[in-house]
N, C-alpha and C positions, 0 to 999 in steps of 0.2 A: 510576364517578365519572361527575356529569351534565355536561355540556357548560356552559362557563360563558363563552363567547363564541358571538356569532350565527352561522346556518350560513350560507357566502356563499352570493349569490343565485344562483338557477338559471340555467343559458345552455344550455341545451339539452333539448327534451322526448324523448321515444321512447316506442312504444309495443310492446310486445312479447306475438304470441301463440303457444302452441304448434301444431307442424307437423302432429302425429297428430290425425286427428280419427276413430281409430275406437279399442278400446280393445284393447290387449296383447293381454290376457287372454282376452275372448271375442269379438272383434270385432265388438260394437255398437257406438253412435255414441255419442260422449262431448259431453256436456251442460257448457253454459257455467255456472261455479258463481260466480265472484265476479271483480271487481279489487279489486289491489293497489297500491302507490305505494312506491316506496323510492328512497333519492337515493345516487347514486354519485358521487365523486370520485374522476376519473383526473388525469392528467396534462396534458391539452388544457382538459377543460370539467367543470363541474360537473352532472350530467343528472341529470334524472328519468325515470325508468321507471314506466311503467304497464303493471303485468303482470295477462296474465288465465289465472284458474286454473281449468281444467275436471276433471271426475269424472265415472266411469260410474256411469249411473242403474240395471244390472240389480245385483237382491237377489242372484243367484245367482252373480253374477263374483267370482272371489277379487281383486277391484281396486275392488272395490262401495266409494264414497263416498271412496278416495284421492284430495289433490289431485294434480292432473298441472301441473306449472308451465311455460313454453315452455322449449326446450334451450337456446336462445341466452342466458338470463338466465345458468348458468353459464361463460360466457366473459368478461363482466362483470366479476362479483365473487363472493369467497367466502360461502358463507348468512351472511345478516346481518351480512355485511361492510357498512362504508360507503366503504372505498376499493377503487378498480380494484386488477385483477391486475397493471396497467403500474407501479403506483404500487408494489407489493410486488415486482417484479421490477428495477424502479430501487435500491430501497433494497439488495435482497442484492447486485445489481452495484456499487453503491456501497462497501459493506463488505468484500466477499471478495476483488474485483478493485482497488480501488486502496485498498482498507482504511481506508478513514474512519471517522472515531466517531461515535457518535450525536447529539452537539452537530452538527459538521459536516453529516453528513446531514440533521440538521435545518434547517440554514440553508438547504442547497444547495436544498430541498424549496419554502424560502418564498421562493427566489429566484427559482423556477418558478411560485410564486403560486398554490401545494397549501397550503391552510389546515390545517395538522395540528399537534399536542401534541409534543413529547419522548417524554413516555411512550407514547404510539399509534406513533410510529417503532419503538419497544422492542419492542412487540408486533405489529409488521409483519415486523419480521427474526425472531421465533420462527415467525409461521407462513410466512415462506419456506424456515429450515430446515427444516420437518414436511413442504414441497412436495418440496425438493431429497431429502428422507429418502425418500421413497415414488418417486421417481423412481430414485434408486439401486438401489432394493431392488426396483425391475420387473426380474423374470427374464426376461420376453418381451423385451422390451428388451435383456438383457444376452445372451439367448440368440442374438438376430440377429446385434449386433454380433459376435460371435465367431466365429458361422459366417458373416461376409461375409469377416472377418482369415483363415482356414482353420486358424489355428494360437495356441498361445498358450505366448510366453515370461514364465516364474515368477519373479515375484520374491518372495523370502521375508527379515521381518527380524522383530525383536523390538523394541519399545520399555518400557525401565522407567524410568516418572518418578522412580521413588527406591528406592535402596536396602533390601531387603529387601520388599519391594514385589512382587507380580505382575507379570509380565510380559505385556503387549500383544504377542500374533502378528498379524502381517498378510500376507497374502498376496493379491497382486496381478498384474494382467497388466501388463506391461509397453508393448506395442503402443499398448493404447488406456485404457491408465489407470484402470483400472477395478477395485475392490477385490472379490476372490472372497470373500473369508473373512477375519475377524477376533475374535478371540477371545482373553481373557486364562487365562493357566495358571498355575498357581502353582509351577509348575518346569519347566525345559528340558530333562526329557528323550529322547533321541532315540524313547525309542516314543509321547511325548506327541506329538510334530512329525509321525511318523510317520502318527499317526489323521489328524492334520489334511491332510497332503499326499494320506494317501487317499480323504478327505474331499472335497476339491477333485477328484481325478482324476475321481472317479466321477460327479460333480454337471455335469463339464465336458463341453460336445457336442464337442470340436475336440480333437486330441491335445495333449499339450506337448510341445514341444522343446526348448527349454533352462531349466537355471535357473540363477538369479542371486542371491546372497548375500555374506555376509561371511565364511563357510566356518567357521563354527564347528564343532568337532567333532560337538558332537549335531546339528547341522544336514546334515553330511556325511554320518552315519553313514543318519540318515532317508532323504538323497535316494538314496543307494545301495539302500533295503531297499524304499523303494514304487518308485523311479523306475529301475530299472539299465538301464545304455546310454544316457542323457540328460544330454549336456555340460552341467555343473555350473561355473559360469564365477565367481572372485569379483568382485565390484564392485569398478568403476573408483574411485568414490570412498575406500572403503575400503583398495583397492591402491594408490592416492595416498599414501593417510594413513600407510600400512607405510612408505612407501618415502620419504616425508619425513619420520619422525621424527628421524632424525640430523640434519636440517636445522633442523629444528622446536626440536632442544635447544639446538641452538647459536647459532639467535635467540633463544631465550627467556634465556640467558645472556650475551648481547650486549647485551639488553636493561636487563637487571641490571644490566650492566657500564656504561652510560650514563646512569643514574638515579643514580649514585655522585658524576658531574661536574654533576650539575645541582642537588645542594643546596644550602641558603643562601637559596633562592628565599622562603620567607617571612619571614626576616629582609631583606631587601632593600622586602620590601612590608609591612611593620610600621616602616621607618626612615624611608617618604615618606609615612603616614597622614594629619599634620598638614600637607601639602604642597596646594597647589590648581593649583600652576602649571605651566606647559606641561611642562617637563621631566618635574615629578612622572608628565603622565598620559599621556606618552612613556611612561615607565618602567615604570605600569602594564600599558600596552598589551603590552610587552614580556614582564613576567610572566604573564601570563594565558596568551600563546601558548605559553611553555616549560609550562607546565601543561595547556593543551588536547594537544598532544605527549604527554605523558605519560601522559595519562588516555585518549589513543585506545587499540582494540585491535584487532584482524585476525584474518581466518579462515582460517588454516595448511592445507593446504599451499600453496593460491594466493598470497592477501593473510600477508606475516610483517608482526609488529609491530614487533619490533626496525628491520628494515629502513625500515618507516615513520616509525618514529622518528628515526632517524638521519637521514634527508632531510630533516623538518621542522626539527630542531634545526643540521641545516649551513645550511637557509636562515635562520635567526633567526641564526645565527653570520654568515653572508656581511651583513646587515643589518647588524648591529652594527657588520661591521669599515668599511663604506661609509660610518657615519656617523661613525665616529673618524677616517677618513681626509677628512673634509667640515670639521672642528672643531667635532661637534656643534650643539647649538640657542647662536647668539649672541643676547646680549641688549641691547634696541633694533634689531634686525633686522624684527622684524613691524613697529616702524611704518614704521621707512624704506622696507619694502618698501608698505607701505600708500601710504604718501605718495609714491613711485615710479609705482607703477600710477596715483595721481592725476597727476602732472607728465606722464608723457610722453605721458597721451590727449589728445586735441584736445578743446576745450570742445565743452558739449553743443553739437547742430544743427549741426558743422561737419563729418560727412561719415563713412566707414566711420572704424572704431578698429583702432589700428596689433594686430598680433598682439602673445602674451605671450611672454617669452623661451622656446628652447628650451633640453634640459637640456645642459651641457656649453659652449654658448655664451657667451661673457663680454661678444662686445659687442651692444648693444639695439638692437634690429630700429629702424628707422626709420619716422618713421611718413608717411602718405601724403598727398603734395601736396594737400589737397583745403581750404588756406588760401594766404595769402600768405608770402614766405620769411620774413618778418621775423617773423609770427605764430610759425615753429618754431622762429625765433631766441630766441625770449624763454622759449618753455620747456623748452631744451636747456641754459640755463646752472643752473636749479636741479638737473635731474635729475643734471648731471655733477656739481653740490657734493656728493649725495646718494650717491652709487655711492662718491668718496672718503672719505668720512664712515664709509662700510662698513668 
């Protein structure tokens, strides 16, 4: 789709020349072919690149008339790309490290004065994923990383998004976090898992010192067959999950029982629909707090939903008890309080104002002696009458 807005003005110009002066195939001198220009938008500038292209004039050379572009051009942007590699890296960081959405990323880039469209953000995000996939699939990098640490602790787990679907088996190194193999299987037989383990074992340049899994029977049989004598440990997450099953069941039962005591919230909300006074607003706030406490969930075994619900409902109950002890909302007190605030404060331009009364203090704070004693006595009478009326 064609650009609908004007391209931002150029803020920087740069000339790029090839570093090689001789052909890599025949050794002959390269001839100047032509110059071309391209505009690259980075996080800091809008740069106009003048690119010098050369070629080999030898007709017998295998690289005859093949254009050779400057090596530095690849460090600025992808081929035919309008935005620099720093913009692509910044978009990927915002998406996968800070979990920002595409509209949020677009707003953040506009705050950095980068003229970009929301659809372009999606396209650059796809380019980032492609570059990341190439990086992760680099076997040379993976081999160097594994040789540096000297051994591998293998983690094996299967992911099944829906029932009766194929299981995605992922084998990764827990020390470096690198994925060694990922493959979908239509079954979980120990023979198929043994083939995956054997493939990974043959491809690794270092030995496997241990295996971590959820200790399912097919996995145990496959590990014993392919990696005999290698320690096999149960995953700590699955270990805690199995150990906390009785606690999780008791917490789920307690949550169900707690919900029985909170029935009737909908009837209370319906009864105050036509009301707009302060008391109705307070009741709506409490009803929303109860609904929020009921809808909150947790991630057992480290977080229990029933315990969290009990704590929040207890806090709501304590707040209601404090309101009942204070006598609730008394009619006319809001006007009296506003009038008392006007009465106890000295007139405008008389100096510093007095502090508001502290919680639990029945005595009014005294005004600072910024005026004569007659002025203070004049305001003391209306204040005392206001308090007696309340």
